[in-house]
N, C-alpha and C positions, 0 to 999 in steps of 0.2 A: 725325647724322654724328659728333658728339662722343662719344656713347655707343658707337658702332661702333668708333671709334678706341681708346677705353679698353679695350673687350673684346678687340680685336685685340692690344693691347700686353700685356694680362694673359696671353694665350696664347703670347706670344713668349718663347723661352728667353733671348734677349738683352734682358732687361728693363731699362727705364730708369726712374730715380727719377721719381715722380709720373706715370708712364705718359705721358710727354710725346712719345713717338715716334708719328708719324702713319702710318708704314709698317712692316710687320712683318718684311719680308725685304729684304736688300740696300739698306738705308738708307744715306744719306750724311750725315755730320755735319761741322761745322766749328767750330773753337774757337781761342781765343788760346793757351791752355795745355792740353796733354793730359798727364795723369798716368797712366802705366801701372802699375797696382798700387795696391790700397787697404789695404795693411798700414801699418806704423808710419810709414815715410817718405812713402808716398803720401798718407795722411790728413793728415799734418802739412803737407806742401807744398800740398795742395789747400786746406786751411784758410787758409793764408797768402795765396794768390793769389785765392781766392774773395772775400776781404775787400777786395782792392785793385781787382778788375775787375768789370764789370757782370755781372748774373745770367747764368748758363750760358756765360760766357766760359771757364770751366774745366770740362773733362770728365774724369771718373775712370773708367778702364776696369778693372773688377774683377769676377771671376766669383762670388766667395764671398758668401753671405748673412750670414755671421757673421764677427766680428772677435775675435781672441784676444790676450790679453796673455801671450805665450809665456814671458817670463822667470819667470813664476810656476809653470811646469810642473814645475820641480824640486821645489817644495813640494807639488805634486799627487802626484808620485811618492813623496814621503815621508809622505803621508797627512795633511798639515797643512790643505790646502784641497782642494776638489773642482774638477774641470775646468770645471764650469759657472760657478764663481766667476770664471773668467778670460775669460768670453765676454760680448760685447755684440753686438747686431745691427749689421750694416754700415751700415744706413741711419741708425742713431743716432749714429755716429761721423763720418760724412761731413758736410761743410758744406752747409747747405741752399741756399746760393747757387750750388753746383756741380751739374752734371748727372752722374748715375751711370748708366753703361751696364754692365749686368750681363752680361758676356761675356768670353771669353778672347781675348787678343791672338794673332793668327796670324802676322803678319809686319810688320816695320818697313821702310818704303820711304823712307829718309832723303833721297834725291835729290828725291822728290816731296812730302816733308813729309806723309807719310800712314802710317797704321797700318790694316791690315785685321784683321778679327776672325773667330773661328771660325764665327760665324753668318752670315758673308758681308757684314757692314757695312764701310764705309770711314769713317775719321775723319781729316779734314784738320786739321793743326795749324800754328800759327806757331812754337810752342816746345814741346819735348817733355821731360818729366821721366820717366826710367825708374826705377821703384821696385819692381821685380819680385821681389825677395827671392831665397831659395833653396828648392829642393825636395829632399825625401829621395829618394835614388837606391837603392831597395831591391834592384833587379835586379843591382846590382854585386856583391852577396854572395849566391850561390846558397843557397836554403833559408831566407833571412831573412824574406822576406815571408810565406811559408807558416807559419813558426814564430810570427810576431807575431799572425797571424790565427787560430791555433789556441788557443782559449780555455783548453784544458787544459795548454798548454805553459807553461814557466816562462821565457819569453823576452819581453822588453818593451823599451820605449823612452820616455823623457820628451820626445823630440823630435817627438812626434805626439799630437794630441789624442785619437786613437783608442786609444792604448796607454799613456798616462802613468798612468792610474788602475790599469792592469794591473800597473804597476811596484810599487805599494804592495801589491797583492794577492800578488805573488810574494815580496816582502820578508816579509810576514806569514806566508806558508806555509813559508818556508825554515826548516829545522831543523838541518841540518848539511851539510858538503861545501863544494865550491868555489862561491863567488859571484863571477862574472866581470863586469867592467865594461870597455867598449872605447872607443877613440877612433880615428876613421877616417883614411885617408890622403888626405883631401880638405879643402878649406876648409869650415868649418862655422860655423853661428851659435852664439854663446855658447860659446866654446872651454873655459870652465871647468866647464860643466855635467856632462860625463862623469865628472869626479872628485868634484864636489859630491854627486851621488847616491850615490857609493860611501861617502863620509864619513857621510852621513845613514843609509845602510843599516847601517853599522858601529854607529852609536849605537843604532839600533833593535834590532839583534842583541844588543847589550850589555844593553839594557833587558829583553829577553825571555830572557836567560840562555842564548843559543845561540851567542854569539860564540866561546867556547872550542872549539866544535865546527866553526867556520867558517874557511875559508881565503879571505880576500878578495884578489882578483887584479885589478890595473888594467893592462890592456894598451893602450899608446898608441903611435901611429906616430911621435910626437915624440921627440927625443933628450933632452928635459928635461921636468920635471913642469909647468912654466909658463914662458911666454916672457919674463917680466920677472924678472930675477935677484933683486930685493928680495923679491918675493912667493914666488918659487920656493924661496928659503931657508926662509921661514916654513912653506911647505906641506910641505917635506921633514921638518920637525919633526912636523907632523901625521901624515904617513905613518908615521914611525918610532913615534910614540906609539900609533897605532892598529894597528901591525903589519900594514900593507898591503903586499903583494908587487907591486912595480911592474916591468913589463917594457917597456923602451923599444924603439922602432923595431920594434914588433910589430903586425901588421895582421890583422884578421879576414878570412878568405878564404871560409869556408863555415860554415853552420849545419846540423847534422844533429839536428833536435830530437826525432826518434823515439828516438834513442840518447842524447840529452842530451850531445851532443858539439859542440864548436866547434873549427874548424880555423884555425890562425893561420900566418902566414909572416913571416919576418924581412924588414924593409924592404930590408936590404942583402944578402939571400941568397935562395935558393929553398928553403931547408929548411922543411918543414912541421912544425908541432907540433899535436897533437890533445889537447885538454883536455876532460875531463868536467866537468859543472857541475850544481849544484842549482838555481841561477838564473843567467840571463844577461841583463845589461842592455847594449843596443847603442846607441851613437851612430852612426847610419847614415851612409854616404857621402852627400854632398850635391852638387847642381849647380844651375845657373841654369835657368830655364824653357826649353823647347825653342825657342820663338819667338825668344828672345834668342840662344841658342847658334847658331841658323841665320842670324843677322844678321852675316855674316862681315865686313862693312864696319865694324861697330861694336865687335866683341869681340876679346879676346885669344885665345890658343890654348886656353885652358881654358873659354872661353865667357862670360867676365865682361866687362861693359861697360867699355870703355877710357875712362877719364877722367883728367884731370890730378889728381894726388894731393892737390893743394892747392886748386885752384879748383873741382873736380868737373865740369868742362866737357869734353865730347868734343872732341878736337882736329881731327878731320876735318869735323865738322858742329857749328859753334859754337852753333847753336840747340838742341842736345841736351845735357842734363845728366843726371847719375845720382846716386842717393842710396841708402845702405844696403848690404845684403848682396850685391846683384847687381853691384856695381862692383869694379874691380880695385885699389882703394886698399889699401895694405898695412897695414891697421889691424885690430884685433879687431872682429869683426862682432857688435855689441851695440846695444841700443836707446839706450844712452848715447851711442854714436858718432853716431847719427842726430840726437840732440838738438843737438849742436854743428854737424853737417853742415847741418842745415836752415837755420840762420841764414846760413851761408856761401853756400849755394845760392841762397837768397832774394835776398841782396844782389847776387850775381854775375849772376843771371838778370835782375834789374832793370837792371843795367849793360848787359847784352847787348841788352835791349830798347831802351835809349837809345843803342845803337851805340857803347858804350864798352867798354873792356877790363875783364874781371873783376879785382878787386883784393883781395877778401877771401880769406883762406887758412885752410884746415882744417889743424890741427896734428896730426891723427891721434888725438885724444882718444878714449879708450874707458874703460869701467869694468866691473868684474866682481865682484859680491858673492859671494865664495867661501864658501859655507856649509860649515862644518867639523863641525857637529853641530846638534842641535835647540837653538836659542838662542844660537849662536855663529857669527860670520862674520868673514872677512878681507875688507876692502873695498879691492880693487885699483883704482887709477886711474892712467892712464899715457897717454903720447903716442907719436908715431912714435919708433922706436928703443928702445922699452921704457923710456922715462924716466918715473919716477913723478911724478904731479902730483895730490897729495892735497888734499882739501877740508877735512877735519876737523882740529881742533887737537890731534890725537894721532897716534901712529904707527899707520897703518892696516894695517900688516902684522901687528899684534897682533890675536888673536881677540877679538871685541867683541860684547857683547849689543846695544849700540846699533845697530851695523851690521846685525845680524840683523833687528831690527824695522824698520829703514829698508828693508831688502829686502822684508820681508813686508807692511808696511803703507804706509809713506811713498811708495815708488817707484810702486806701483800707483795710488795717489791722484793723484800728479803726472801719471802717464801718461794716465789717463782724463779728468781735469778740466783739465789745463793743456797738456800736450805735444801731444795730438792736435788741440787747438784752435789750435796754432801759436804758443803763447806761451812755451814753455820751450826755452831754448838751452843747457842744461847748467848746472853749478853754479859757473861762473866768478865770478859776482858774489857768491855766497854765500862762495866760497873767499876772495875779497878781503876781505870783511867779517870773516870769522873769523880770517884770517891776513894782516893788513894789511902785515906786514913780510916775508912769504915771497915769494921771487922767483918 
């Protein structure tokens, strides 16, 4: 019987860690804490509660067999590392004391404390943590998906593991003409990335002596280069030095890759602008997963999980919390934000379990290492309202080699070995140590 169960589980698409499922179809599971999503936020929260609760009290619902450190994809696009350097198997980053159900969420039924899956399973929970992240919405831009998948095209994106290495190939192949970089009119993860890759491309073009024949264009839907004034001022100096043409409130509407044309529209008008390009890098529109968008009781009008911006708790269903990119908290969607959110969520969920009100508050902390060239970086750190909150004992709006190697080497190490294990809550303690008299 045990052998039969193992073979049945191996053949099941909705695979569970250690093949612990005894039925292959329409299985029912129960747990204390269900974590939907095995990305940064999901792994971190699973690690925290798997340590606190008995074995298999935590279930992680995640369909992917691989886990990627996505913040490094900018350097993949610049040819510094390979995409495989950013990958680990999902099983290696999930806590062993938790149960992994490899399947897609289909629907959240908050009144019943239940989640159904694509494979027909049901998972009953006492507490739910939604860590579903964001997905690229290629269909919103006609022609984009086809262009990205055409290996001969010069259209790429560092926001997808399938296309970030193609970005560097396109940068290497570029000899002259327009190199266009875009920022979409939706919420996106890592808002600084669309301009980082433009700066790195500029450095590469300069190195290969093709910069004088190149017109770098950065088209962004935003009215400013960056949302925090201190860093925006520093970045405008970079833009001026690199002679990059920035068009604000300009949104990519269509890609005609056979003609090497990109169609843009002004955010405040209906006037279309068609630009030819030698290479086109696209930060695609993004959205939350379909199962979350369809959970009308839990989400806002844009499909983001509604949570209190400070406690991360859903107000309609107090046993539901959210973390990371899929929530409607008005912060920059970065891994650094999750590092601080995870402590707040942990403490507040523990309070909820004890029938107390959540007291810990997330201050909106986020960080964005803004790569400005190979070997240089502006390390932006800030809280709600765009208020700088810097860790290092120097002005982080200044381009720094130290910040570059922190981005390239230190942050990935912290991510894999400390953060995903639930032990990293951001740099606040380091900040206090380095700057004991800073408010």
